[in-house]
TORSESE-877733 format. One line per 2 residues: number of its first residue (from 1); their letters; for each residue x negated, z negated, y negated of C-alpha. Coordinates in steps of 0.001 Angstrom, whole numbers, plus 500000, padded with zeros to 6 digits. Layout:
residues N
NUM> A> X Z Y | ...
//
This chain:
residues 69
1> MV> 698197 327785 538174 | 697231 331448 538386
3> TL> 696878 332454 541841 | 695322 336441 543015
5> IV> 696570 337462 546197 | 694287 340231 547542
7> KL> 695462 342422 550067 | 693072 342925 553445
9> EH> 693154 345703 555759 | 691248 346345 559223
11> SH> 688831 348569 557535 | 685113 347951 556398
13> KS> 685821 348991 552950 | 689181 346970 552421
15> LE> 687382 343784 553491 | 684634 344408 551239
17> TA> 686791 345237 548591 | 689059 341991 548840
19> RR> 685570 339949 549133 | 684635 341636 546078
21> CA> 687796 341065 544317 | 687747 337402 545297
23> EL> 684581 336700 544028 | 685379 338492 540391
25> AS> 688315 336462 540280 | 686108 333200 540583
27> EI> 683887 334825 537547 | 686675 334692 535285
29> GI> 688233 331626 536018 | 691217 332373 538471
31> PH> 691016 329288 540699 | 692983 329944 543501
33> VV> 692576 333416 545687 | 694729 333834 548949
35> AV> 694811 336742 551013 | 697646 338817 553126
37> AN> 696558 341177 556161 | 697970 344357 555491
39> KT> 698933 347272 558601 | 697680 345370 561720
41> RD> 698253 347247 564519 | 697045 344540 567218
43> DE> 695210 341301 568274 | 691995 342820 567455
45> DR> 692981 343758 563745 | 694433 340444 563400
47> TA> 691262 338532 564744 | 688822 340721 562722
49> IR> 690606 340096 559553 | 690923 336334 560288
51> EF> 687623 335881 561033 | 686539 337936 557831
53> AA> 688646 335883 555497 | 687156 332648 557238
55> RH> 683536 333805 556856 | 684330 334361 553144
57> GL> 686534 331361 552142 | 689871 333523 551834
59> QL> 692922 331734 553009 | 694881 333902 554810
61> VG> 698590 333245 554041 | 700442 336079 555471
63> EI> 700899 339522 557563 | 702267 342569 556995
65> PM> 702388 344789 560489 | 701900 348215 560770
67> DD> 705163 350238 560528 | 704683 353589 562043
69> R> 708301 354763 561354
//
């Protein structure tokens, strides 16, 4: 099975880009799209990303927290 992994960050532009990528994947026959939250800083970021993913049918499969090092 082919799977597309899209990366979501807390910015509006990133969220909309991920949504569009998932939409395009469906149009070209990629049946499985999952999302990974990237650069999450706090619970507010995680909640916003999780809610966006749920609204747009994206399965959130992981998270990469912000690393300020």
